[in-house]
C-alpha positions as CSV (number, residue, x, y, z in Angstrom):
1,M,49.5,46.8,62.7
2,E,46.8,47.3,65.1
3,E,47.9,50.5,67.2
4,N,46.1,50.7,70.7
5,K,44.9,54.3,70.9
6,K,44.6,54.9,74.4
7,N,42.8,57.7,75.5
8,P,45.4,60.2,78.1
9,Q,43.2,59.8,82.1
10,P,42.8,63.2,83.9
11,V,45.8,63.5,86.4
12,E,45.1,65.2,90.1
13,E,47.1,67.3,90.1
14,D,47.3,69.6,94.0
15,T,47.1,72.7,93.3
16,I,46.6,75.8,96.4
17,D,43.6,77.8,95.8
18,L,44.3,81.1,96.6
19,V,40.6,82.9,97.1
20,E,41.2,79.9,99.9
21,I,43.1,80.7,101.5
22,L,42.6,84.5,101.1
23,Q,39.0,83.8,102.8
24,K,40.3,82.3,105.5
25,L,43.1,85.1,106.4
26,W,40.0,87.3,106.2
27,V,38.1,85.8,108.5
28,K,40.5,85.2,111.3
29,R,42.3,88.2,110.3
30,K,41.8,89.5,114.2
31,L,43.3,87.5,115.7
32,I,46.4,88.0,112.9
33,L,46.1,91.3,113.5
34,I,46.5,90.3,117.5
35,I,49.6,87.9,117.4
36,T,51.0,90.6,115.0
37,G,50.1,93.5,117.5
38,A,52.1,91.3,120.6
39,F,54.8,90.8,118.8
40,M,54.7,94.2,117.7
41,A,54.6,95.1,121.1
42,L,57.1,92.8,122.5
43,G,59.8,94.2,119.5
44,L,59.8,97.5,121.0
45,L,59.7,96.1,124.6
46,V,62.7,94.8,123.5
47,A,64.0,98.0,121.6
48,L,63.2,100.0,123.9
49,L,65.6,97.9,127.3
50,T,68.4,97.4,125.0
51,P,70.6,99.5,126.4
52,N,72.8,101.5,123.2
53,Q,75.8,99.9,122.8
54,Y,78.7,102.4,121.6
55,T,82.1,102.1,119.4
56,A,85.3,103.6,119.3
57,S,87.7,102.6,116.9
58,C,91.4,103.4,115.6
59,T,92.6,102.9,112.1
60,L,96.4,101.7,111.5
61,V,98.7,101.4,108.4
62,P,100.9,98.6,109.4
63,Q,105.0,99.7,108.1
64,T,106.4,97.3,105.3
65,T,109.0,94.9,105.2
66,E,111.9,96.8,103.9
67,K,114.7,94.5,103.2
68,R,117.9,96.5,102.5
69,A,120.9,93.8,101.2
70,G,124.8,94.6,101.4
71,G,125.3,95.7,97.7
72,S,128.5,96.3,96.9
73,L,129.6,94.6,100.4
74,S,128.0,91.4,99.4
75,G,129.7,91.3,96.3
76,L,133.5,92.0,97.9
77,A,132.4,90.2,101.1
78,A,132.3,87.2,98.9
79,M,135.0,87.2,96.9
80,A,136.6,88.2,100.1
81,G,135.3,84.5,101.1
82,I,132.8,85.6,104.2
83,S,129.2,85.5,103.9
84,L,126.6,88.6,105.6
85,G,123.7,86.9,104.1
86,D,120.7,89.7,104.5
87,I,121.7,92.7,106.6
88,G,119.3,95.3,107.4
89,S,117.3,96.9,109.2
90,G,115.0,94.5,111.1
91,E,112.0,92.4,109.1
92,V,108.5,93.3,110.4
93,L,105.4,91.3,110.8
94,S,103.3,90.7,108.1
95,P,99.7,91.5,109.0
96,N,98.1,88.6,108.3
97,V,99.7,87.4,112.1
98,Y,98.3,90.5,114.1
99,P,94.5,88.3,115.1
100,N,97.3,85.6,116.0
101,I,98.9,88.0,117.8
102,I,95.7,89.2,120.4
103,K,95.0,85.7,120.7
104,N,98.5,85.7,123.2
105,V,97.8,84.6,126.5
106,S,100.3,87.8,127.8
107,F,98.2,90.0,124.9
108,Q,94.9,88.7,126.6
109,K,96.4,88.8,129.8
110,E,97.5,92.5,129.8
111,L,94.5,94.1,128.0
112,L,92.7,92.2,131.2
113,H,94.8,93.6,133.8
114,A,94.9,96.9,132.4
115,Q,94.2,99.9,135.0
116,Y,90.8,101.8,132.9
117,T,89.0,104.9,134.7
118,F,84.6,104.0,134.7
119,E,82.2,106.7,135.8
120,G,80.7,106.4,139.3
121,I,84.4,104.2,140.1
122,P,86.5,106.3,141.7
123,Q,90.1,104.9,141.3
124,P,90.5,103.3,137.9
125,I,90.4,98.9,138.0
126,S,90.8,96.4,135.5
127,Y,88.8,95.4,133.7
128,Y,88.7,91.9,135.6
129,E,87.7,93.5,138.6
130,Y,84.5,95.3,137.0
131,A,83.6,91.9,135.4
132,T,83.8,89.3,137.9
133,D,83.1,91.7,141.2
134,K,79.4,91.7,142.4
135,Q,79.7,96.0,143.5
136,Y,80.3,96.3,139.9
137,R,77.3,95.2,138.7
138,K,74.5,96.9,136.9
139,F,71.5,95.1,137.4
140,N,70.0,95.0,132.8
141,L,65.8,94.1,133.4
142,L,67.0,92.5,129.2
143,G,69.9,90.4,130.1
144,A,67.9,89.2,133.1
145,I,65.3,87.9,131.1
146,K,66.8,86.4,128.7
147,K,69.0,85.0,131.6
148,Y,66.0,83.2,133.6
149,T,63.9,82.0,130.4
150,I,65.9,81.1,127.0
151,G,69.7,81.1,129.5
152,L,68.1,79.0,132.6
153,P,69.2,75.9,131.6
154,G,72.9,77.5,131.4
155,V,72.0,78.2,135.0
156,I,70.8,75.0,136.2
157,I,73.9,73.7,134.8
158,G,76.1,75.9,136.3
159,A,74.6,75.4,139.3
160,I,74.3,71.8,139.9
161,R,77.8,71.9,138.7
162,G,79.0,74.5,140.8
163,E,82.4,76.7,140.0
164,P,85.8,74.5,138.8
165,E,88.3,74.9,141.6
166,E,91.3,77.1,140.3
167,S,94.5,74.9,140.4
168,E,97.8,76.8,142.4
169,G,100.5,77.3,139.8
170,S,104.1,74.6,140.3
171,A,106.8,76.3,139.7
172,V,107.8,75.1,136.7
173,G,104.0,75.8,135.9
174,D,104.6,79.3,136.8
175,T,106.3,79.7,133.6
176,I,103.6,79.4,131.4
177,P,101.5,82.2,131.3
178,R,98.4,80.3,130.4
179,L,94.2,81.9,132.0
180,T,92.2,80.9,135.2
181,H,88.7,80.0,134.4
182,K,87.2,83.6,136.1
183,E,89.6,85.1,133.3
184,Q,88.5,82.4,130.4
185,K,84.6,83.0,131.1
186,V,85.8,87.4,132.0
187,L,87.7,86.7,127.8
188,K,85.4,85.2,126.0
189,N,82.9,88.0,127.2
190,L,85.8,90.5,125.9
191,D,85.7,89.3,121.9
192,E,82.8,89.5,121.8
193,V,82.8,93.0,121.6
194,F,87.0,93.6,120.5
195,L,87.9,92.9,116.4
196,I,90.0,93.0,114.9
197,E,89.8,93.9,110.5
198,M,92.2,93.3,108.4
199,Y,91.4,95.6,105.1
200,D,94.1,94.5,102.8
201,K,93.1,96.3,99.2
202,K,93.3,99.2,101.3
203,G,96.4,98.4,103.9
204,Y,94.8,99.9,106.9
205,V,94.0,97.4,110.5
206,Q,90.8,98.8,112.3
207,L,90.9,98.0,115.6
208,S,87.3,98.5,117.9
209,T,85.4,97.9,120.8
210,T,82.0,98.0,121.3
211,L,80.0,98.2,125.1
212,G,77.2,99.9,126.7
213,D,80.2,102.7,128.0
214,P,81.9,104.5,125.6
215,L,84.4,105.6,127.6
216,L,85.8,102.3,128.2
217,A,85.0,101.7,124.8
218,A,87.8,104.2,124.3
219,Q,90.3,102.8,126.7
220,I,90.6,99.3,126.1
221,T,90.8,99.7,122.5
222,F,93.5,102.3,123.6
223,K,95.6,99.9,125.2
224,A,95.0,97.3,122.2
225,Q,96.6,99.7,120.1
226,Q,99.2,100.2,122.9
227,L,100.1,96.8,123.5
228,L,100.1,95.9,119.7
229,Q,102.7,98.0,118.8
230,Q,104.7,96.9,122.1
231,Y,104.2,93.8,120.8
232,L,105.7,94.1,117.6
233,T,108.0,97.0,118.2
234,E,109.7,94.6,120.0
235,F,109.6,91.7,117.5
236,K,110.8,93.9,115.5
237,L,114.5,94.5,118.3
238,Q,114.6,91.1,118.0
239,K,115.5,91.4,114.7
240,V,118.1,94.1,115.0
241,R,119.5,92.4,117.9
242,A,120.5,89.6,115.7
243,N,121.3,91.3,113.4
244,L,123.5,93.5,115.4
245,E,125.4,90.0,116.8
246,Y,125.7,89.0,113.1
247,V,127.4,92.1,112.2
248,E,129.4,91.7,114.5
249,A,130.8,88.4,114.3
250,N,131.6,88.8,110.9
251,F,132.4,92.1,111.4
252,Q,135.2,90.0,113.2
253,E,136.1,88.2,110.7
254,A,137.2,90.3,108.1
255,R,139.3,92.5,110.9
256,Q,141.5,89.4,111.2
257,N,141.3,88.4,107.8
258,F,142.5,92.4,107.5
259,E,145.3,92.6,110.0
260,T,146.6,89.3,108.8
261,K,146.8,90.6,105.0
262,Q,148.5,93.9,106.5
263,E,150.8,91.7,108.6
264,E,151.7,89.5,105.7
265,L,152.6,92.6,102.9
266,A,154.5,93.9,105.6
267,R,157.3,90.6,105.8
268,F,157.0,91.0,102.0
269,R,157.5,94.6,101.6
270,D,160.6,94.0,103.8
271,A,162.0,91.2,102.6
272,N,161.9,92.4,99.2
273,I,163.5,96.1,99.3
274,N,165.0,96.2,96.6
275,L,162.1,94.8,94.1
276,T,164.4,93.7,91.0
277,S,162.2,90.1,90.0
278,A,159.0,90.7,87.7
279,M,158.1,87.4,89.6
280,A,158.2,89.9,93.3
281,R,156.1,92.9,91.6
282,T,153.3,89.9,90.8
283,R,153.5,88.8,94.3
284,E,153.9,92.1,95.9
285,E,150.4,93.0,93.3
286,K,148.4,90.4,94.7
287,L,148.8,90.9,98.3
288,Q,148.5,94.4,97.8
289,S,145.7,93.2,96.0
290,E,143.9,91.7,98.5
291,Y,144.4,94.1,100.4
292,T,142.6,96.1,98.9
293,L,139.6,93.7,98.9
294,L,139.7,93.1,103.3
295,L,140.6,96.9,104.4
296,G,136.9,97.8,101.4
297,V,135.5,94.8,103.6
298,Y,136.3,95.7,106.9
299,T,135.4,99.7,106.4
300,E,132.1,98.7,105.3
301,L,131.3,96.2,108.4
302,A,132.8,98.9,110.6
303,K,129.6,101.2,109.3
304,Q,127.4,98.7,109.9
305,K,128.0,98.0,112.7
306,E,127.4,101.2,113.8
307,Q,124.5,101.6,112.0
308,A,123.0,98.1,114.0
309,K,123.9,99.9,116.8
310,I,121.6,103.3,116.0
311,A,118.8,100.4,115.2
312,V,119.5,98.8,118.4
313,T,118.4,102.4,119.4
314,E,116.3,104.2,118.2
315,T,112.5,103.4,118.0
316,T,110.5,102.9,115.0
317,P,107.0,102.9,114.3
318,I,106.0,99.4,113.2
319,L,101.9,101.4,113.3
320,T,101.1,104.2,111.8
321,V,98.0,105.7,113.1
322,I,95.7,107.8,110.9
323,E,92.4,107.3,112.7
324,P,93.0,107.0,116.4
325,V,90.4,106.9,119.3
326,V,87.7,109.0,120.6
327,V,85.5,108.1,122.7
328,P,82.8,108.1,120.8
329,V,79.0,110.2,121.7
330,E,76.7,108.9,119.4
331,K,75.6,105.2,119.3
332,S,76.2,102.0,117.4
333,K,73.8,99.5,118.0
334,P,71.0,98.5,118.9
335,Y,68.4,99.5,115.9
336,R,65.9,99.8,117.3
337,A,63.3,100.6,114.3
338,Q,65.1,97.9,112.5
339,M,64.4,95.3,114.9
340,L,60.9,96.3,115.3
341,I,59.8,95.9,112.5
342,I,61.6,92.2,112.4
343,Y,58.9,91.4,115.2
344,T,56.3,92.6,113.3
345,F,57.2,91.0,110.3
346,L,58.0,87.8,113.0
347,G,54.7,88.4,114.8
348,L,53.2,88.2,111.6
349,I,53.8,85.0,109.6
350,V,53.2,83.5,112.9
351,G,50.0,84.8,112.7
352,V,49.1,84.2,109.2
353,G,51.6,80.1,109.7
354,W,49.5,79.8,112.6
355,V,45.6,80.0,110.8
356,L,46.7,78.6,107.9
357,A,48.1,75.0,109.6
358,W,46.4,74.7,113.2
359,P,42.7,73.8,110.8
360,Y,45.4,70.7,108.9
361,V,46.7,70.3,112.9
362,K,44.1,69.8,114.2
363,D,42.4,67.5,112.5
364,T,45.5,65.5,112.1
365,Y,45.3,65.6,115.8
366,K,42.2,63.9,115.7
367,K,42.7,61.5,113.3
368,V,44.9,60.2,114.3
369,R,42.7,59.6,118.2
370,D,39.7,58.2,116.9
371,D,42.1,55.5,115.5
372,N,43.6,54.9,118.3
373,E,40.2,54.6,120.4
374,A,39.1,52.1,117.5
C-alpha cells in the first residue's frame, strides 16, 4: 500500500511590517504633531473654560432599629388572654430606602422651593427661581458652545415642539403631589449634582452636592440633611403614635378585666365570710391568683402607656451627624491636567490613525470610483 506524500504548500499569512509602519509615521511626523498640537490646544481651551466645581458633603450615621418587647409582661398578658404584640419605642426605616425618600415628589419639591442665599442677589430665592428666571442666569462660554454644536439638534427639536403647556390642577388632582414640566427639568439638572451614597459596610450615609457656587452647594446639602431627618422622624412618630394607640387599647381591656375580677373576688369574700370548707378556700385562692395576675398586667400596661406618651413627645435623632456640612474652599472639579493629557493622547491617536488609515481609504475610494466608471 502506497502512501501519497503531499508536500505542504506555503501558506501566505498576513503580517504586520512594523518597520514600514514606523517609516510612514516618521515621514508624516509633522502632520501627526500638528494634529496632536491642535487637540492639545483644544484640551487646554476646554480646561480653561470649564468652570470650577465645589462639593459640599455631610456624613450621617443612621440609628439602628431597636425593638423592645414586653419581656415578662408578654408572658403575663398571654396567660391572662391578652395579646400585646411587639411593644417598642418605634421602628426606624432601613438606610436602604433613603434613596427612595430622596426621590419622593414631596421631598424634591421642598428641596427645590426652599429659600437659599445667592452671591450677588440681595434677598433669598428658591433654586427653582434661580434656574428658571433669565435675570439670574450667568453666561457660560463653554456651555453656549456645547449647546449650539453638540446640543444643536436638541435645540432645534425643542424650538419646533415649543414649551409644553402647564395644565391647571383640578380639585381632585390638587390633593395628589406632582411636578410641573419646568420643575421636572430643573430637578433633572439637580439630580446630576446632588448625590446620596450608601456605605453599608462602614455604617454611614453621605450626602453631597457639586456646584459652581460653593455656598449654594453647602445650603442644598444642609437642606437635604434637614429634610431627610424630618421625614425619618415623622415616620418614627407615626410608629410611636400607633404604638400608643395599641397600648391604650390593651390598657382599657386589662383594666376592664382587672375590675371585673376584683368585683368577683369581693363578692365571693362577702358571700363566704366564715370559710369552713376546703372547696371555698380553693375557690378563693384561684380567684386571688387570677386577680394578682390581672393586677400585674394592668400595672405594667399603665407604665407602658405613660412611656408611650413620653415617646410621642420626645424628639429622638434618627441620624447622627459625624461630619457636618461646611462651605467648600477647594475645588473638586475639573481636573485640568488630566483633561489636557486626555486630549493630547486623543490627538496622538487621531494623528496616527489618520496617517495609517487615510491611504487605505483613498485607494478604496479610487477603486470603487474606477469600477463605477468602467
